[in-house]
N, CA, C and O atoms as CSV, one atom per row, in Angstrom:
chain,resi,resn,atom,element,x,y,z
A,1,MET,N,N,113.249,87.875,62.837
A,1,MET,CA,C,113.567,88.856,62.846
A,1,MET,C,C,115.053,89.017,63.543
A,1,MET,O,O,115.412,88.371,64.527
A,2,ARG,N,N,115.678,89.790,63.000
A,2,ARG,CA,C,117.360,89.799,63.333
A,2,ARG,C,C,117.448,91.139,64.550
A,2,ARG,O,O,116.813,92.194,64.552
A,3,PHE,N,N,118.367,90.690,65.432
A,3,PHE,CA,C,118.461,91.733,66.409
A,3,PHE,C,C,119.914,92.511,65.909
A,3,PHE,O,O,120.712,91.925,65.177
A,4,ARG,N,N,120.132,93.817,66.370
A,4,ARG,CA,C,121.444,93.984,66.431
A,4,ARG,C,C,121.902,94.284,67.793
A,4,ARG,O,O,121.334,94.913,68.687
A,5,VAL,N,N,123.388,93.531,67.759
A,5,VAL,CA,C,123.960,93.050,69.118
A,5,VAL,C,C,124.902,94.269,69.651
A,5,VAL,O,O,125.974,94.455,69.076
A,6,ILE,N,N,124.624,94.872,70.441
A,6,ILE,CA,C,125.565,95.749,71.357
A,6,ILE,C,C,126.239,95.347,72.159
A,6,ILE,O,O,125.518,94.732,72.945
A,7,VAL,N,N,127.355,95.308,72.503
A,7,VAL,CA,C,128.779,95.072,73.332
A,7,VAL,C,C,128.625,96.204,74.096
A,7,VAL,O,O,128.315,97.198,73.439
A,8,THR,N,N,128.771,96.394,75.519
A,8,THR,CA,C,128.953,97.635,76.325
A,8,THR,C,C,130.896,97.220,76.188
A,8,THR,O,O,131.543,96.185,76.029
A,9,GLU,N,N,131.168,98.430,76.329
A,9,GLU,CA,C,132.662,98.661,76.991
A,9,GLU,C,C,133.091,97.603,77.643
A,9,GLU,O,O,133.873,96.743,77.240
A,10,THR,N,N,132.400,97.711,78.970
A,10,THR,CA,C,132.575,96.569,80.576
A,10,THR,C,C,132.565,95.544,79.839
A,10,THR,O,O,133.662,95.006,79.686
A,11,ALA,N,N,131.357,94.918,79.134
A,11,ALA,CA,C,131.334,93.339,78.648
A,11,ALA,C,C,132.508,93.305,77.993
A,11,ALA,O,O,133.312,92.670,78.676
A,12,ALA,N,N,133.098,93.782,76.750
A,12,ALA,CA,C,134.146,93.583,75.938
A,12,ALA,C,C,135.535,93.266,76.592
A,12,ALA,O,O,136.443,92.492,76.286
A,13,GLN,N,N,135.324,94.284,77.746
A,13,GLN,CA,C,136.677,94.244,78.548
A,13,GLN,C,C,136.861,93.335,79.328
A,13,GLN,O,O,137.996,92.984,79.650
A,14,GLU,N,N,135.501,92.636,79.899
A,14,GLU,CA,C,135.580,91.400,80.668
A,14,GLU,C,C,135.929,90.082,79.906
A,14,GLU,O,O,136.582,89.140,80.354
A,15,LEU,N,N,135.261,90.219,78.437
A,15,LEU,CA,C,135.779,88.999,77.771
A,15,LEU,C,C,137.236,88.802,77.538
A,15,LEU,O,O,137.757,87.687,77.543
A,16,VAL,N,N,137.935,90.011,77.314
A,16,VAL,CA,C,139.291,89.974,77.326
A,16,VAL,C,C,140.004,89.701,78.018
A,16,VAL,O,O,141.029,89.070,77.756
A,17,SER,N,N,139.557,90.222,79.441
A,17,SER,CA,C,140.275,89.681,80.543
A,17,SER,C,C,140.079,88.060,80.493
A,17,SER,O,O,141.079,87.362,80.330
A,18,ALA,N,N,139.032,87.573,80.608
A,18,ALA,CA,C,138.871,86.227,80.754
A,18,ALA,C,C,139.578,85.764,79.893
A,18,ALA,O,O,140.458,85.093,80.431
A,19,ALA,N,N,139.687,85.766,78.507
A,19,ALA,CA,C,140.728,85.377,77.755
A,19,ALA,C,C,142.191,85.440,78.129
A,19,ALA,O,O,142.867,84.420,77.996
A,20,ASP,N,N,142.730,86.541,78.581
A,20,ASP,CA,C,143.908,86.997,78.898
A,20,ASP,C,C,144.240,85.763,80.082
A,20,ASP,O,O,145.039,84.839,79.934
A,21,TRP,N,N,143.414,86.027,81.250
A,21,TRP,CA,C,143.684,85.030,82.190
A,21,TRP,C,C,143.815,83.524,81.743
A,21,TRP,O,O,144.805,82.848,82.025
A,22,TRP,N,N,142.580,82.983,80.916
A,22,TRP,CA,C,143.006,81.458,80.524
A,22,TRP,C,C,144.382,81.709,79.539
A,22,TRP,O,O,144.999,80.690,79.851
A,23,ALA,N,N,144.957,82.165,78.894
A,23,ALA,CA,C,146.128,82.291,78.233
A,23,ALA,C,C,147.056,82.369,79.109
A,23,ALA,O,O,147.907,81.508,78.883
A,24,GLU,N,N,147.349,83.151,80.222
A,24,GLU,CA,C,148.345,83.069,81.483
A,24,GLU,C,C,148.319,81.922,82.061
A,24,GLU,O,O,149.361,81.369,82.411
A,25,ASN,N,N,147.254,81.452,82.226
A,25,ASN,CA,C,147.057,80.201,83.341
A,25,ASN,C,C,146.790,79.056,82.643
A,25,ASN,O,O,147.337,78.113,83.214
A,26,ARG,N,N,146.201,78.717,81.672
A,26,ARG,CA,C,146.151,77.415,80.883
A,26,ARG,C,C,146.885,77.242,79.906
A,26,ARG,O,O,147.975,76.681,80.016
A,27,SER,N,N,146.372,77.739,78.665
A,27,SER,CA,C,146.833,77.792,77.205
A,27,SER,C,C,146.436,79.070,76.489
A,27,SER,O,O,145.396,79.682,76.729
A,28,VAL,N,N,147.478,79.479,75.460
A,28,VAL,CA,C,147.081,80.243,74.663
A,28,VAL,C,C,146.456,79.849,73.599
A,28,VAL,O,O,145.940,80.793,73.002
A,29,GLU,N,N,146.241,78.504,72.965
A,29,GLU,CA,C,145.731,78.221,71.893
A,29,GLU,C,C,143.832,78.103,72.429
A,29,GLU,O,O,142.815,78.558,71.905
A,30,GLN,N,N,144.054,77.306,73.636
A,30,GLN,CA,C,142.165,77.355,74.144
A,30,GLN,C,C,141.995,78.609,74.832
A,30,GLN,O,O,140.823,78.638,75.207
A,31,ALA,N,N,142.687,79.816,75.230
A,31,ALA,CA,C,142.342,81.140,75.318
A,31,ALA,C,C,141.683,81.544,73.793
A,31,ALA,O,O,140.520,81.930,73.681
A,32,ARG,N,N,142.538,81.405,72.741
A,32,ARG,CA,C,142.233,81.714,71.513
A,32,ARG,C,C,140.685,81.339,71.076
A,32,ARG,O,O,139.773,82.074,70.697
A,33,ASP,N,N,140.741,79.939,71.272
A,33,ASP,CA,C,139.798,79.083,70.792
A,33,ASP,C,C,138.000,79.503,71.903
A,33,ASP,O,O,136.830,79.576,71.528
A,34,TRP,N,N,138.491,79.634,72.946
A,34,TRP,CA,C,137.400,80.605,73.891
A,34,TRP,C,C,136.869,81.736,73.264
A,34,TRP,O,O,135.740,81.984,72.838
A,35,TYR,N,N,137.989,82.419,73.295
A,35,TYR,CA,C,137.556,83.768,72.694
A,35,TYR,C,C,136.773,83.899,71.550
A,35,TYR,O,O,135.722,84.539,71.519
A,36,ALA,N,N,137.406,83.135,70.338
A,36,ALA,CA,C,136.594,83.332,69.406
A,36,ALA,C,C,135.036,82.411,69.507
A,36,ALA,O,O,134.075,82.929,68.939
A,37,GLY,N,N,134.845,81.195,70.159
A,37,GLY,CA,C,133.688,80.781,70.454
A,37,GLY,C,C,132.770,81.174,71.018
A,37,GLY,O,O,131.572,80.942,70.853
A,38,PHE,N,N,133.538,82.092,72.055
A,38,PHE,CA,C,132.114,82.995,72.677
A,38,PHE,C,C,131.596,84.198,71.666
A,38,PHE,O,O,130.432,84.419,71.334
A,39,SER,N,N,132.585,84.792,71.337
A,39,SER,CA,C,132.760,85.934,70.604
A,39,SER,C,C,131.424,85.552,69.344
A,39,SER,O,O,130.724,86.401,68.793
A,40,GLU,N,N,131.364,84.137,69.141
A,40,GLU,CA,C,130.609,83.666,67.899
A,40,GLU,C,C,129.152,83.480,68.574
A,40,GLU,O,O,128.150,83.829,67.950
A,41,ALA,N,N,129.074,82.980,69.727
A,41,ALA,CA,C,128.257,82.668,70.303
A,41,ALA,C,C,127.155,83.710,70.877
A,41,ALA,O,O,125.983,83.434,71.133
A,42,ILE,N,N,127.766,84.919,71.016
A,42,ILE,CA,C,127.336,86.336,71.309
A,42,ILE,C,C,126.832,86.943,70.150
A,42,ILE,O,O,125.902,87.742,70.265
A,43,ARG,N,N,127.402,86.632,68.829
A,43,ARG,CA,C,127.057,87.273,67.817
A,43,ARG,C,C,125.484,86.362,67.630
A,43,ARG,O,O,124.421,86.941,67.408
A,44,SER,N,N,125.607,84.991,67.760
A,44,SER,CA,C,124.564,84.379,67.169
A,44,SER,C,C,123.301,84.898,67.715
A,44,SER,O,O,122.279,84.654,67.074
A,45,LEU,N,N,123.202,85.707,69.014
A,45,LEU,CA,C,121.844,86.267,69.712
A,45,LEU,C,C,121.424,87.132,68.562
A,45,LEU,O,O,120.496,87.894,68.835
A,46,SER,N,N,121.802,87.180,67.572
A,46,SER,CA,C,121.048,88.377,66.858
A,46,SER,C,C,119.896,87.520,65.969
A,46,SER,O,O,119.134,87.962,65.109
A,47,LYS,N,N,120.001,86.485,66.349
A,47,LYS,CA,C,118.374,85.381,65.855
A,47,LYS,C,C,118.412,84.738,66.980
A,47,LYS,O,O,119.367,84.116,67.445
A,48,ASN,N,N,116.884,84.955,67.629
A,48,ASN,CA,C,116.009,84.426,68.426
A,48,ASN,C,C,116.893,84.865,69.906
A,48,ASN,O,O,117.400,84.003,70.624
A,49,PRO,N,N,116.938,85.730,70.078
A,49,PRO,CA,C,117.615,85.799,71.486
A,49,PRO,C,C,116.535,85.425,73.011
A,49,PRO,O,O,116.834,85.432,74.205
A,50,GLU,N,N,115.512,85.189,72.463
A,50,GLU,CA,C,114.551,84.944,73.420
A,50,GLU,C,C,114.827,83.575,73.820
A,50,GLU,O,O,114.385,83.287,74.932
A,51,ARG,N,N,115.491,82.592,73.152
A,51,ARG,CA,C,115.803,81.049,73.437
A,51,ARG,C,C,116.670,81.315,74.595
A,51,ARG,O,O,116.796,80.179,75.052
A,52,PHE,N,N,117.280,82.018,75.283
A,52,PHE,CA,C,117.944,81.897,76.270
A,52,PHE,C,C,117.285,82.201,77.551
A,52,PHE,O,O,116.387,83.038,77.645
A,53,PRO,N,N,117.879,81.300,78.834
A,53,PRO,CA,C,116.900,81.644,79.886
A,53,PRO,C,C,116.951,83.311,80.536
A,53,PRO,O,O,117.677,84.256,80.226
A,54,ILE,N,N,116.144,83.224,81.285
A,54,ILE,CA,C,115.927,84.653,82.098
A,54,ILE,C,C,117.064,84.451,83.142
A,54,ILE,O,O,117.241,83.334,83.626
A,55,CYS,N,N,117.822,85.493,83.490
A,55,CYS,CA,C,118.675,85.348,84.765
A,55,CYS,C,C,118.181,85.063,86.413
A,55,CYS,O,O,117.304,85.785,86.888
A,56,PRO,N,N,118.633,84.268,87.011
A,56,PRO,CA,C,118.338,84.302,88.520
A,56,PRO,C,C,117.923,85.304,89.201
A,56,PRO,O,O,116.938,85.365,89.936
A,57,GLU,N,N,119.068,86.489,88.824
A,57,GLU,CA,C,118.904,87.688,89.357
A,57,GLU,C,C,117.515,88.574,89.194
A,57,GLU,O,O,116.899,89.320,89.955
A,58,ASN,N,N,117.307,88.093,87.718
A,58,ASN,CA,C,116.225,88.987,87.469
A,58,ASN,C,C,115.397,89.731,88.092
A,58,ASN,O,O,115.154,90.862,87.671
A,59,ASN,N,N,114.881,89.295,89.073
A,59,ASN,CA,C,113.916,90.130,90.032
A,59,ASN,C,C,114.386,91.470,90.492
A,59,ASN,O,O,113.629,92.358,90.884
A,60,LYS,N,N,115.866,91.569,90.408
A,60,LYS,CA,C,116.453,92.305,90.951
A,60,LYS,C,C,116.473,93.828,90.255
A,60,LYS,O,O,116.753,94.899,90.791
A,61,PHE,N,N,116.127,93.585,89.047
A,61,PHE,CA,C,116.289,94.555,88.106
A,61,PHE,C,C,115.016,95.241,87.539
A,61,PHE,O,O,113.956,94.620,87.623
A,62,HIS,N,N,115.032,96.289,87.052
A,62,HIS,CA,C,113.706,97.293,86.532
A,62,HIS,C,C,113.619,96.602,84.914
A,62,HIS,O,O,112.555,96.836,84.341
A,63,TYR,N,N,114.480,95.907,84.260
A,63,TYR,CA,C,114.196,95.487,83.192
A,63,TYR,C,C,114.882,93.924,82.852
A,63,TYR,O,O,115.825,93.452,83.487
A,64,GLN,N,N,114.225,93.288,81.777
A,64,GLN,CA,C,114.754,91.750,81.974
A,64,GLN,C,C,115.909,91.402,81.346
A,64,GLN,O,O,116.275,91.579,80.184
A,65,ILE,N,N,116.498,90.817,82.395
A,65,ILE,CA,C,117.982,90.262,81.935
A,65,ILE,C,C,117.942,88.690,81.570
A,65,ILE,O,O,117.172,87.952,82.184
A,66,ARG,N,N,118.559,88.331,80.833
A,66,ARG,CA,C,118.750,87.031,80.134
A,66,ARG,C,C,120.164,86.656,80.016
A,66,ARG,O,O,121.040,87.509,80.166
A,67,GLU,N,N,120.500,85.151,79.696
A,67,GLU,CA,C,122.013,85.145,80.078
A,67,GLU,C,C,122.325,83.655,78.954
A,67,GLU,O,O,121.584,82.690,78.761
A,68,LEU,N,N,123.412,83.892,78.489
A,68,LEU,CA,C,124.171,83.091,77.521
A,68,LEU,C,C,125.074,82.064,78.304
A,68,LEU,O,O,125.911,82.582,79.044
A,69,HIS,N,N,125.040,80.863,78.262
A,69,HIS,CA,C,126.258,80.434,79.137
A,69,HIS,C,C,127.070,79.620,77.665
A,69,HIS,O,O,126.710,79.319,76.527
A,70,TYR,N,N,128.449,79.491,78.556
A,70,TYR,CA,C,129.564,79.139,77.614
A,70,TYR,C,C,130.871,78.637,77.990
A,70,TYR,O,O,131.480,79.115,78.947
A,71,GLY,N,N,131.353,77.645,77.242
A,71,GLY,CA,C,132.637,76.807,77.613
A,71,GLY,C,C,133.261,76.433,76.836
A,71,GLY,O,O,132.804,76.815,75.759
A,72,ILE,N,N,134.342,75.707,76.683
A,72,ILE,CA,C,134.726,75.072,75.845
A,72,ILE,C,C,135.122,73.190,75.938
A,72,ILE,O,O,135.717,72.411,75.193
A,73,GLY,N,N,134.459,73.074,77.195
A,73,GLY,CA,C,134.265,71.500,77.774
A,73,GLY,C,C,133.215,71.093,78.023
A,73,GLY,O,O,132.436,71.616,77.226
A,74,LYS,N,N,132.788,70.552,78.572
A,74,LYS,CA,C,131.786,69.751,78.705
A,74,LYS,C,C,130.772,71.066,79.657
A,74,LYS,O,O,129.663,71.408,79.248
A,75,ARG,N,N,131.136,71.409,80.393
A,75,ARG,CA,C,130.330,72.784,81.436
A,75,ARG,C,C,130.702,74.057,80.920
A,75,ARG,O,O,131.760,74.428,80.413
A,76,PRO,N,N,129.657,74.646,81.139
A,76,PRO,CA,C,129.882,75.990,80.952
A,76,PRO,C,C,130.742,76.560,81.619
A,76,PRO,O,O,131.240,75.890,82.523
A,77,THR,N,N,131.202,77.911,81.437
A,77,THR,CA,C,132.441,77.881,82.730
A,77,THR,C,C,131.928,79.613,82.822
A,77,THR,O,O,132.038,80.234,83.879
A,78,HIS,N,N,131.326,80.294,81.463
A,78,HIS,CA,C,130.932,81.836,81.768
A,78,HIS,C,C,129.548,81.839,81.483
A,78,HIS,O,O,128.871,80.853,81.192
A,79,ARG,N,N,129.156,83.052,81.588
A,79,ARG,CA,C,127.614,83.835,80.933
A,79,ARG,C,C,127.854,85.088,80.503
A,79,ARG,O,O,128.619,85.880,81.053
A,80,ALA,N,N,127.172,85.301,79.458
A,80,ALA,CA,C,126.669,86.661,79.225
A,80,ALA,C,C,125.551,87.148,79.344
A,80,ALA,O,O,124.650,86.840,78.563
A,81,ILE,N,N,125.356,88.096,80.449
A,81,ILE,CA,C,124.418,88.527,80.628
A,81,ILE,C,C,123.647,89.730,79.754
A,81,ILE,O,O,124.076,90.877,79.883
A,82,PHE,N,N,122.850,89.552,79.131
A,82,PHE,CA,C,121.960,90.649,78.143
A,82,PHE,C,C,120.464,90.837,78.228
A,82,PHE,O,O,119.698,90.017,78.734
A,83,THR,N,N,120.085,92.097,77.636
A,83,THR,CA,C,118.519,92.530,77.728
A,83,THR,C,C,118.469,92.530,76.313
A,83,THR,O,O,119.310,92.548,75.415
A,84,ILE,N,N,117.364,92.506,76.374
A,84,ILE,CA,C,116.315,92.662,74.738
A,84,ILE,C,C,115.758,94.026,74.833
A,84,ILE,O,O,115.335,94.298,75.957
A,85,ALA,N,N,115.648,94.974,73.921
A,85,ALA,CA,C,114.983,96.004,73.884
A,85,ALA,C,C,114.575,96.431,72.407
A,85,ALA,O,O,115.401,96.951,71.657
A,86,ASP,N,N,113.439,96.219,72.078
A,86,ASP,CA,C,112.837,96.531,70.394
A,86,ASP,C,C,113.805,95.776,69.656
A,86,ASP,O,O,113.800,94.545,69.636
A,87,ASP,N,N,114.656,96.510,69.035
A,87,ASP,CA,C,115.175,95.549,67.380
A,87,ASP,C,C,116.634,94.936,67.917
A,87,ASP,O,O,117.168,93.976,67.361
A,88,TYR,N,N,117.164,95.571,68.989
A,88,TYR,CA,C,118.304,95.398,69.729
A,88,TYR,C,C,118.455,94.770,70.938
A,88,TYR,O,O,117.528,94.656,71.740
A,89,LEU,N,N,119.869,94.240,71.168
A,89,LEU,CA,C,120.144,93.414,72.513
A,89,LEU,C,C,121.272,94.169,72.780
A,89,LEU,O,O,121.876,94.803,71.915
A,90,VAL,N,N,121.648,94.111,74.229
A,90,VAL,CA,C,122.801,94.480,75.009
A,90,VAL,C,C,123.441,93.783,75.889
A,90,VAL,O,O,123.067,93.552,77.039
A,91,ILE,N,N,124.454,93.420,75.356
A,91,ILE,CA,C,125.383,92.526,76.224
A,91,ILE,C,C,126.030,93.587,77.260
A,91,ILE,O,O,126.728,94.557,76.964
A,92,LEU,N,N,125.656,93.192,78.457
A,92,LEU,CA,C,125.511,93.965,79.613
A,92,LEU,C,C,127.064,93.499,80.597
A,92,LEU,O,O,127.866,94.354,80.971
A,93,LYS,N,N,127.181,92.421,80.799
A,93,LYS,CA,C,128.393,91.991,81.369
A,93,LYS,C,C,128.524,90.475,81.262
A,93,LYS,O,O,127.454,89.869,81.327
A,94,ILE,N,N,129.807,89.630,81.086
A,94,ILE,CA,C,130.307,88.745,80.843
A,94,ILE,C,C,130.979,88.253,82.658
A,94,ILE,O,O,131.600,88.953,83.457
A,95,ARG,N,N,130.569,86.965,82.758
A,95,ARG,CA,C,130.806,86.558,83.894
A,95,ARG,C,C,131.095,85.272,84.379
A,95,ARG,O,O,130.290,84.458,83.926
A,96,HIS,N,N,132.095,84.680,85.270
A,96,HIS,CA,C,132.081,83.781,85.397
A,96,HIS,C,C,131.455,83.063,86.284
A,96,HIS,O,O,131.224,83.495,87.413
A,97,HIS,N,N,131.070,81.766,85.839
A,97,HIS,CA,C,129.990,80.673,86.740
A,97,HIS,C,C,130.210,80.740,88.704
A,97,HIS,O,O,129.501,80.424,89.659
A,98,ALA,N,N,131.262,81.192,88.573
A,98,ALA,CA,C,131.762,81.075,90.303
A,98,ALA,C,C,131.882,82.379,90.854
A,98,ALA,O,O,132.652,82.774,91.730
A,99,GLN,N,N,130.889,83.077,90.127
A,99,GLN,CA,C,131.181,84.714,90.638
A,99,GLN,C,C,129.968,84.790,91.355
A,99,GLN,O,O,129.182,83.869,91.131
A,100,ARG,N,N,129.642,85.594,92.102
A,100,ARG,CA,C,128.339,85.894,93.081
A,100,ARG,C,C,127.487,86.228,92.445
A,100,ARG,O,O,127.933,86.523,91.336
A,101,ASP,N,N,126.181,86.398,92.514
A,101,ASP,CA,C,124.993,86.738,91.842
A,101,ASP,C,C,125.296,87.955,91.650
A,101,ASP,O,O,126.112,88.516,92.382
A,102,LEU,N,N,124.491,88.783,90.291
A,102,LEU,CA,C,124.656,89.931,90.480
A,102,LEU,C,C,123.401,90.892,91.344
A,102,LEU,O,O,122.281,90.506,91.679
A,103,ASP,N,N,124.123,92.446,91.585
A,103,ASP,CA,C,123.396,92.800,92.167
A,103,ASP,C,C,123.238,94.324,91.454
A,103,ASP,O,O,124.172,94.717,90.755
A,104,GLU,N,N,122.119,95.126,91.625
A,104,GLU,CA,C,121.820,96.368,91.031
A,104,GLU,C,C,123.233,97.188,90.468
A,104,GLU,O,O,123.387,97.741,89.379
A,105,ASP,N,N,124.115,97.074,91.506
A,105,ASP,CA,C,125.049,98.038,91.103
A,105,ASP,C,C,126.156,97.733,90.104
A,105,ASP,O,O,126.949,98.545,89.627
A,106,ASP,N,N,126.064,96.176,89.821
A,106,ASP,CA,C,126.897,95.497,88.986
A,106,ASP,C,C,126.467,95.400,87.242
A,106,ASP,O,O,127.011,94.690,86.397
A,107,LEU,N,N,125.529,96.185,87.086
A,107,LEU,CA,C,124.818,96.365,85.413
A,107,LEU,C,C,125.006,97.964,85.495
A,107,LEU,O,O,124.754,98.799,86.363
A,108,PRO,N,N,125.676,98.026,83.938
A,108,PRO,CA,C,125.463,99.492,83.549
A,108,PRO,C,C,123.863,100.299,83.087
A,108,PRO,O,O,122.749,99.777,83.106
A,109,THR,N,N,124.082,101.142,82.851
A,109,THR,CA,C,122.709,101.352,82.463
A,109,THR,C,C,122.615,101.316,81.224
A,109,THR,O,O,123.483,101.944,80.619
A,110,VAL,N,N,121.592,100.611,80.428
A,110,VAL,CA,C,121.135,100.405,79.228
A,110,VAL,C,C,121.250,101.247,78.430
A,110,VAL,O,O,120.622,102.270,78.706
A,111,PRO,N,N,122.047,101.267,77.125
A,111,PRO,CA,C,122.474,101.968,76.110
A,111,PRO,C,C,120.890,101.976,75.153
A,111,PRO,O,O,120.230,100.965,74.919
A,112,THR,N,N,120.576,103.244,74.758
A,112,THR,CA,C,119.527,103.335,73.928
A,112,THR,C,C,120.509,103.595,72.458
A,112,THR,O,O,121.701,103.830,72.259
A,113,LYS,N,N,119.189,103.394,71.513
A,113,LYS,CA,C,120.191,103.280,69.730
A,113,LYS,C,C,120.849,104.713,69.701
A,113,LYS,O,O,121.558,105.047,68.752
Protein backbone atom coordinates (compact mmCIF):
# COMPACT_ATOMS: atom_id res chain seq x y z
CA MET A 1 0.00 0.00 0.00
CA ARG A 2 1.23 3.48 -0.87
CA PHE A 3 0.49 6.42 1.38
CA ARG A 4 -0.05 9.97 0.25
CA VAL A 5 2.50 12.23 1.98
CA ILE A 6 1.21 15.61 3.15
CA VAL A 7 3.72 18.17 4.42
CA THR A 8 2.23 20.88 6.64
CA GLU A 9 3.16 24.47 5.88
CA THR A 10 4.98 24.61 9.23
CA ALA A 11 7.13 21.57 8.41
CA ALA A 12 7.89 22.88 4.92
CA GLN A 13 9.04 26.21 6.39
CA GLU A 14 11.16 24.44 9.01
CA LEU A 15 12.85 22.37 6.32
CA VAL A 16 13.71 25.49 4.31
CA SER A 17 14.87 27.35 7.43
CA ALA A 18 17.21 24.52 8.40
CA ALA A 19 18.68 24.43 4.88
CA ASP A 20 19.07 28.23 4.89
CA TRP A 21 20.92 28.06 8.21
CA TRP A 22 23.24 25.39 6.80
CA ALA A 23 23.93 27.48 3.68
CA GLU A 24 24.73 30.58 5.74
CA ASN A 25 26.83 28.85 8.41
CA ARG A 26 28.41 25.90 6.61
CA SER A 27 28.17 25.35 2.86
CA VAL A 28 25.64 26.19 0.16
CA GLU A 29 26.44 22.93 -1.63
CA GLN A 30 25.95 20.86 1.53
CA ALA A 31 22.71 22.72 2.26
CA ARG A 32 21.39 21.83 -1.21
CA ASP A 33 22.44 18.19 -0.77
CA TRP A 34 20.89 18.04 2.70
CA TYR A 35 17.61 19.59 1.53
CA ALA A 36 17.34 17.33 -1.51
CA GLY A 37 18.24 14.22 0.49
CA PHE A 38 15.85 14.98 3.34
CA SER A 39 13.07 15.79 0.87
CA GLU A 40 13.63 12.46 -0.86
CA ALA A 41 13.64 10.63 2.49
CA ILE A 42 10.31 12.28 3.33
CA ARG A 43 8.85 11.23 -0.03
CA SER A 44 10.03 7.66 0.65
CA LEU A 45 7.63 7.53 3.59
CA SER A 46 4.91 6.77 1.03
CA LYS A 47 6.11 3.16 1.24
CA ASN A 48 5.93 1.39 4.58
CA PRO A 49 6.04 4.38 6.99
CA GLU A 50 5.44 2.02 9.93
CA ARG A 51 9.10 0.98 9.67
CA PHE A 52 10.09 4.19 11.47
CA PRO A 53 10.07 4.40 15.28
CA ILE A 54 7.44 5.96 17.47
CA CYS A 55 8.65 9.25 18.97
CA PRO A 56 9.74 9.26 22.60
CA GLU A 57 7.16 12.04 23.23
CA ASN A 58 4.32 9.96 21.78
CA ASN A 59 2.55 9.57 25.15
CA LYS A 60 1.90 13.34 25.27
CA PHE A 61 -0.42 13.22 22.24
CA HIS A 62 -3.85 11.80 21.46
CA TYR A 63 -2.58 10.37 18.15
CA GLN A 64 0.54 8.37 17.37
CA ILE A 65 3.62 10.24 16.18
CA ARG A 66 6.64 8.68 14.50
CA GLU A 67 10.01 10.06 13.46
CA LEU A 68 12.31 9.84 10.47
CA HIS A 69 15.93 10.70 11.31
CA TYR A 70 18.11 12.36 8.66
CA GLY A 71 21.58 13.83 8.26
CA ILE A 72 24.32 13.92 5.63
CA GLY A 73 27.11 12.79 7.92
CA LYS A 74 27.51 9.71 10.05
CA ARG A 75 24.95 10.92 12.56
CA PRO A 76 21.46 12.23 11.89
CA THR A 77 20.98 15.91 12.69
CA HIS A 78 17.23 16.30 12.21
CA ARG A 79 14.01 14.41 12.47
CA ALA A 80 10.75 14.63 10.61
CA ILE A 81 7.82 14.10 12.97
CA PHE A 82 4.81 12.50 11.30
CA THR A 83 1.54 10.71 11.93
CA ILE A 84 -0.22 8.08 9.85
CA ALA A 85 -3.96 8.22 9.16
CA ASP A 86 -5.78 5.83 6.83
CA ASP A 87 -4.02 5.99 3.44
CA TYR A 88 -2.04 9.18 4.05
CA LEU A 89 0.54 10.52 6.46
CA VAL A 90 1.22 14.03 7.63
CA ILE A 91 4.66 15.55 8.22
CA LEU A 92 3.99 17.73 11.24
CA LYS A 93 7.41 19.16 12.18
CA ILE A 94 11.07 19.18 11.23
CA ARG A 95 13.24 19.33 14.35
CA HIS A 96 16.96 19.45 15.05
CA HIS A 97 18.05 16.67 17.39
CA ALA A 98 19.36 19.26 19.88
CA GLN A 99 15.92 20.84 20.28
CA ARG A 100 13.91 20.05 23.39
CA ASP A 101 11.27 17.33 23.33
CA LEU A 102 7.93 18.18 21.77
CA ASP A 103 5.01 19.43 23.85
CA GLU A 104 1.33 19.38 22.94
CA ASP A 105 1.48 23.01 21.78
CA ASP A 106 4.30 22.25 19.31
CA LEU A 107 2.23 20.23 16.87
CA PRO A 108 -0.46 21.53 14.54
CA THR A 109 -3.88 19.98 14.27
CA VAL A 110 -3.69 16.96 11.99
CA PRO A 111 -5.31 17.82 8.66
CA THR A 112 -7.91 15.47 7.25
CA LYS A 113 -8.39 14.59 3.62
